Each structure stands twice: as structure tokens, then as C-alpha cells.
Kinemage of the C-alpha trace (Angstrom):
@kinemage 1
@onewidth
@group {chain A} dominant
@subgroup {mainchain}
@vectorlist {calphas} color= white
{ca met a 1} P -12.570 5.209 -4.578
{ca arg a 2} L -14.161 1.858 -5.306
{ca thr a 3} L -12.473 -1.423 -4.415
{ca glu a 4} L -12.233 -2.289 -8.110
{ca asp a 5} L -10.343 0.946 -8.792
{ca leu a 6} L -7.936 0.276 -5.931
{ca glu a 7} L -7.290 -3.244 -7.232
{ca lys a 8} L -6.619 -1.952 -10.737
{ca arg a 9} L -4.188 0.649 -9.420
{ca ala a 10} L -2.395 -1.929 -7.248
{ca leu a 11} L -1.990 -4.309 -10.175
{ca gly a 12} L -0.686 -1.417 -12.279
{ca leu a 13} L 2.377 -1.114 -10.061
{ca pro a 14} L 5.462 -2.782 -11.567
{ca gly a 15} L 5.685 -6.477 -10.699
{ca ala a 16} L 2.489 -6.461 -8.621
{ca val a 17} L 0.388 -9.625 -8.489
{ca glu a 18} L -2.752 -10.586 -6.621
{ca ser a 19} L -2.676 -13.456 -4.136
{ca ala a 20} L -4.261 -14.400 -0.794
{ca his a 21} L -3.134 -14.628 2.814
{ca phe a 22} L -5.266 -16.269 5.523
{ca gly a 23} L -8.230 -16.186 3.159
{ca lys a 24} L -7.919 -12.446 2.441
{ca arg a 25} L -6.910 -10.963 -0.886
{ca asp a 26} L -3.525 -9.318 -1.033
{ca phe a 27} L -1.162 -7.674 -3.477
{ca arg a 28} L 2.510 -8.568 -3.649
{ca val a 29} L 5.714 -7.672 -5.368
{ca gly a 30} L 8.656 -10.050 -5.231
{ca asn a 31} L 6.442 -12.394 -3.180
{ca lys a 32} L 6.180 -9.785 -0.392
{ca ile a 33} L 2.834 -8.306 0.609
{ca phe a 34} L 2.467 -4.550 0.251
{ca met a 35} L -1.330 -4.377 0.605
{ca ser a 36} L -4.230 -6.582 1.652
{ca leu a 37} L -7.994 -6.141 1.489
{ca pro a 38} L -9.394 -7.578 4.729
{ca glu a 39} L -12.855 -6.006 4.414
{ca ala a 40} L -14.921 -3.660 2.265
{ca gly a 41} L -13.630 -0.103 2.252
{ca arg a 42} L -10.408 -0.888 4.093
{ca ala a 43} L -6.961 -1.814 2.860
{ca val a 44} L -3.967 -2.657 5.040
{ca val a 45} L -0.563 -1.506 3.811
{ca lys a 46} L 3.063 -2.055 4.811
{ca phe a 47} L 4.734 1.112 6.092
{ca thr a 48} L 7.778 1.572 8.253
{ca pro a 49} L 6.907 2.778 11.762
{ca asp a 50} L 8.250 6.247 10.847
{ca gln a 51} L 6.134 6.390 7.693
{ca gln a 52} L 3.125 5.246 9.687
{ca lys a 53} L 3.634 8.008 12.249
{ca leu a 54} L 3.852 10.613 9.485
{ca phe a 55} L 0.754 9.356 7.661
{ca leu a 56} L -1.267 9.097 10.878
{ca glu a 57} L -0.500 12.784 11.441
{ca thr a 58} L -1.046 13.982 7.868
{ca glu a 59} L -3.981 11.729 6.888
{ca pro a 60} L -5.895 11.121 10.157
{ca gly a 61} L -9.236 10.503 8.436
{ca val a 62} L -7.720 7.976 6.059
{ca cys a 63} L -5.032 6.127 8.047
{ca ala a 64} L -5.177 4.195 11.315
{ca ala a 65} L -2.598 1.892 12.882
{ca val a 66} L -3.546 -1.782 12.811
{ca pro a 67} L -4.123 -2.901 16.426
{ca gly a 68} L -1.472 -4.921 18.256
{ca gly a 69} L 1.976 -5.977 17.172
{ca trp a 70} L 1.344 -5.632 13.451
{ca gly a 71} L 0.542 -1.969 13.914
{ca leu a 72} L 3.720 -1.455 15.926
{ca lys a 73} L 5.647 -2.799 12.917
{ca gly a 74} L 4.046 -0.184 10.647
{ca trp a 75} L 1.047 -2.033 9.211
{ca thr a 76} L -1.633 0.586 8.651
{ca ser a 77} L -5.312 0.546 7.721
{ca ile a 78} L -6.347 2.834 4.890
{ca tyr a 79} L -10.019 3.757 4.585
{ca phe a 80} L -10.144 4.449 0.871
{ca cys a 81} L -13.811 4.878 -0.089
{ca asp a 82} L -14.066 8.637 0.460
{ca ala a 83} L -10.372 9.486 0.309
{ca asp a 84} L -8.642 11.559 -2.343
{ca glu a 85} L -7.341 9.290 -5.112
{ca asp a 86} L -3.925 10.974 -5.210
{ca val a 87} L -3.510 10.369 -1.475
{ca ile a 88} L -4.453 6.699 -1.843
{ca asp a 89} L -2.062 6.306 -4.785
{ca his a 90} L 0.765 7.845 -2.752
{ca leu a 91} L 0.090 5.605 0.261
{ca met a 92} L -0.139 2.466 -1.873
{ca glu a 93} L 3.001 3.323 -3.853
{ca thr a 94} L 4.876 3.969 -0.603
{ca ala a 95} L 3.920 0.496 0.621
{ca trp a 96} L 4.924 -0.990 -2.752
{ca arg a 97} L 8.348 0.725 -2.590
{ca asn a 98} L 8.867 -0.650 0.913
{ca val a 99} L 8.838 -4.247 -0.309
{ca ala a 100} L 9.807 -4.050 -3.992
{ca pro a 101} L 13.172 -5.603 -4.883
{ca lys a 102} L 15.881 -3.026 -5.599
{ca ser a 103} L 16.283 -4.379 -9.119
{ca leu a 104} L 12.600 -3.706 -9.800
{ca leu a 105} L 12.812 -0.209 -8.300
{ca ser a 106} L 15.717 0.560 -10.647
{ca lys a 107} L 13.930 -0.888 -13.670
{ca ala a 108} L 10.687 0.907 -12.828
{ca ser a 109} L 12.555 4.209 -12.536
{ca ser a 110} L 14.281 3.686 -15.885
{ca asp a 111} L 10.915 2.825 -17.468
{ca gly a 112} L 9.475 6.138 -16.302
{ca phe a 113} L 7.586 4.992 -13.203
{ca asp a 114} L 8.211 7.418 -10.341
{ca thr a 115} L 9.408 5.267 -7.456
{ca thr a 116} L 10.803 8.023 -5.281
{ca ser a 117} L 8.172 10.624 -4.476
{ca his a 118} L 4.659 11.928 -4.729
């Protein structure tokens, strides 16, 4: 997947907007970051520690814990260039759901956007 495709998909999530944090591009919903793009070919997403553990086991070639304290809190690197698009979509949507306001999750579900599973 190309960076441009990832960006387009991120901005296609309900309420998602592009911003920046410490000079790096990020994507937010409800003013909370769900994904950043710190360097070419790598995104960093917001998982819970339990989600991170699961994805590190099921997607070892795609996911890696961010070093240090951020990684312990669930922040995870995703290497998206050669990864399956459905996997990347699922990971990104999981991160989006983790920070999206409940009102937006409800609205997105009623509008036909699957906010519960993949």
C-alpha cells in the first residue's frame, strides 16, 4: 500500500482529520490521534496493550511495538508498504475506534459504517 492510499483511507473514516504532532503528520478523530506517519512506509497507531499483544502475535511482519513507554501503552508501528490492504484497514479502524467519541461510533454504525469488527 502506498502512503497516499493509507492517507485516503484514514481520511475516509468518520470524523477523521489530518493534523500534525511534533512536526509529523497525524490523523485524529475528536481531536485524539489514532494514527501518525513518522516516516516513509511506517505508521504508528493507538491500540490498547491487549490489542497490541494480539496484533503482534497475528501480524508479526506488519506490527511492532513502539520502543519505550509509548509502546507499553499500546502504541504500535505498522509497516504498511507490502502488507495486505484488508489487514491495514482493520488495524487502522481498530485504532480509530479506540479514540472515536461514542456519539460518533453510534452515528457511524447507523450510517452503515462497520465500527465493531473486521
